[in-house]
C-alpha positions in Angstrom: 168.7 34.1 117.4 168.3 37.9 118.1 165.1 39.8 118.7 164.4 43.4 117.7 163.3 45.7 120.6 162.7 49.0 118.8 162.5 50.6 115.3 163.7 53.8 113.7 161.7 55.1 110.7 163.4 57.6 108.4 160.9 60.3 107.4 162.8 63.6 107.1 163.3 63.9 103.4 161.5 66.1 100.8 160.4 63.4 98.4 161.5 65.5 95.4 160.7 62.8 92.8 157.0 62.8 93.9 156.5 66.5 93.4 154.0 68.2 93.2 152.3 65.7 95.5 154.9 66.3 98.2 154.7 70.0 98.0 152.3 70.0 100.9 152.4 66.4 102.1 155.6 64.6 103.2 156.1 61.5 101.1 155.6 59.0 103.9 152.2 60.5 104.6 150.9 60.1 101.0 148.0 57.7 101.0 148.3 54.5 99.0 145.1 52.5 98.8 143.8 54.7 101.5 146.6 54.3 104.1 149.6 56.7 104.6 152.7 54.8 103.7 154.3 55.3 107.1 151.2 53.8 108.7 151.6 50.7 106.6 155.0 50.3 108.2 153.9 51.2 111.7 151.0 48.7 111.5 153.2 45.9 110.4 155.8 46.6 113.1 153.1 46.7 115.8 151.6 43.4 114.6 155.0 41.9 115.0 155.2 43.2 118.6 157.5 46.1 117.9 155.9 49.1 119.6 158.9 51.3 120.6 159.1 53.3 117.4 161.1 56.4 116.7 160.2 58.5 113.6 162.9 60.9 112.4 161.2 64.0 110.8 162.4 67.1 109.1 160.5 68.3 106.1 156.9 69.5 107.0 157.6 67.9 110.4 154.3 69.3 111.9 152.3 66.9 109.6 153.6 63.9 111.6 152.5 65.2 115.0 149.3 63.1 115.0 151.3 59.9 115.1 152.4 60.4 118.7 148.7 60.7 119.7 147.6 57.8 117.6 150.3 55.2 118.5 151.4 54.5 122.1 155.2 54.1 122.2 155.9 56.2 119.1 158.2 59.2 119.5 159.2 61.8 116.9 162.8 62.9 116.6 163.6 66.1 114.7 166.5 66.3 112.3 167.1 70.0 112.1 169.6 69.8 109.2 167.6 67.4 106.9 167.8 70.0 104.1 171.6 70.5 104.4 172.9 66.9 104.6 172.0 63.5 103.4 170.1 60.9 105.5 173.2 60.2 107.5 172.1 63.2 109.5 168.7 61.5 110.3 170.3 58.4 111.7 172.8 60.6 113.7 169.8 62.4 115.2 168.5 58.9 116.4 171.8 57.5 117.4 170.8 56.9 121.0 168.5 54.1 119.9 170.8 51.9 117.7 170.9 48.7 119.8 168.5 45.8 119.0 166.9 48.0 116.3 165.2 47.7 113.0 165.9 50.7 110.7 163.7 51.4 107.8 162.7 54.1 105.3 159.2 55.2 106.2 158.0 55.5 102.6 157.8 51.8 101.9 154.6 49.7 101.7 154.6 46.5 103.7 152.6 43.8 102.0 153.8 40.9 104.2 154.4 41.5 107.9 157.2 38.9 107.9 159.4 41.5 106.2 159.6 43.3 109.6 159.9 40.2 111.7 161.7 40.9 115.0 163.6 37.6 114.9 166.9 37.3 113.0 170.2 35.5 113.0 172.6 38.2 112.0 172.7 42.0 111.6 172.1 43.1 108.0 169.6 44.1 105.4 166.4 42.7 103.9 167.2 41.4 100.5 165.8 39.5 97.5 168.1 37.4 95.2 167.9 38.4 91.6 169.5 37.0 88.4 168.1 39.9 86.4 169.9 43.2 85.8 169.1 45.9 88.4 170.2 49.4 89.1 169.5 49.0 92.8 172.2 48.4 95.4 173.3 44.8 95.0 175.2 42.7 97.6 177.4 39.6 97.2 177.7 37.0 99.9 179.9 34.1 100.8 178.6 31.5 103.3 175.9 34.0 104.3 178.2 36.9 104.9 178.1 40.1 102.8 181.4 40.5 101.1 180.7 43.4 98.8 178.0 45.8 97.6 177.6 47.7 94.4 175.8 51.1 94.4 175.1 50.8 90.7 173.6 47.4 90.7 174.5 44.6 88.4 173.2 41.1 87.6 173.2 38.2 90.0 173.2 39.1 93.7 171.1 40.2 96.7 169.1 43.3 96.0 169.2 45.5 99.1 166.0 46.9 100.6 165.8 49.8 103.1 165.0 47.6 106.0 167.9 46.5 108.3 168.4 44.9 111.7 171.2 45.6 114.2 171.9 43.6 117.3 173.3 45.3 120.4 177.0 44.8 119.6 176.6 45.9 115.9 174.4 48.7 116.9 177.0 50.1 119.3 179.6 49.7 116.5 177.3 51.4 114.0 176.9 54.3 116.4 180.6 54.6 116.9 181.4 54.6 113.2 178.4 56.9 112.4 179.7 59.5 114.9 183.2 59.2 113.5 182.0 59.7 110.0 179.6 62.6 110.9 182.3 64.5 112.7 183.8 65.1 109.2 181.4 67.7 107.7 182.7 66.8 104.2 181.2 63.3 104.7 177.7 64.4 105.7 176.6 64.0 102.1 176.7 60.2 102.5 173.8 57.8 102.9 173.9 56.3 106.4 174.2 52.9 104.8 177.5 53.9 103.4 179.0 53.7 106.9 178.7 49.9 107.4 178.8 48.9 103.7 181.6 51.1 102.3 183.3 53.2 104.9 183.9 50.5 107.6 182.9 47.1 106.1 185.7 45.4 108.1 183.9 46.4 111.4 180.8 44.3 110.6 180.0 40.7 109.4 176.6 41.5 107.9 174.2 38.9 106.7 171.0 39.1 104.7 167.4 38.8 105.8 165.8 36.9 102.9 162.3 37.9 101.9 159.8 37.5 99.1 160.1 40.0 96.2 156.5 41.2 96.8 156.8 41.6 100.5 157.8 45.2 100.3 157.1 47.8 97.7 159.4 50.8 97.3 157.9 53.7 95.4 160.5 56.1 94.0 158.6 58.3 91.5 155.2 59.3 90.2 155.0 56.5 87.6 155.6 53.8 90.2 153.0 55.4 92.5 150.4 55.5 89.7 151.2 51.9 88.7 150.6 50.8 92.3 147.5 52.9 93.0 145.3 53.9 90.1 144.0 56.9 92.1 147.2 58.7 91.1 146.9 57.9 87.3 146.2 61.6 86.5 149.6 62.5 87.9 151.4 60.9 85.0 149.0 61.4 82.1 150.0 63.9 79.4 148.5 67.3 79.8 
């Protein structure tokens, strides 16, 4: 059994699919049922005893400054090239903290704190098994080990969520492979998850962290936001 010691929250992106709401407010700071999405994540982590938290910022970075004052143990890390490269650049900015770590997108709503439990058996991603067709990333496993992942989804498999855990050994390997990949500027358009799942799958024996389907809500666009919080209904109504 491993135990998470720290967390990295990815919060540098522009949130294009939630424009115009994100024109002045970063997506992780949008309030859902009265609470900024990132604070839903921070609150759940802290209730699970994870207080060493690194938030990678870029777009409208100044808006996140209050978090360092509000939460002891929270540190902002700037990604100065967030607008030039994919989110691999954000994890690269936080690469000094990749051992015994939980990595998560900051724009998720945690509805069950168990989704960010610090205790786990094997490095890997939160996942929900589905028999239904999905367009989300979908993993296949054998005897609990991830054997493949489809970026375009499919039917029958473990749907990947943007929460993952990395023990010390795998975290060091992730850093090594991340640095190797990032050194090639032509590969900086990748998601950071491409590194363990597609670029160097042989370097890892990832498992899955099984959770309930409603434990985490990922909001990708205005329709999903309005469906989850009626205060945003006017954002999707015809003019």
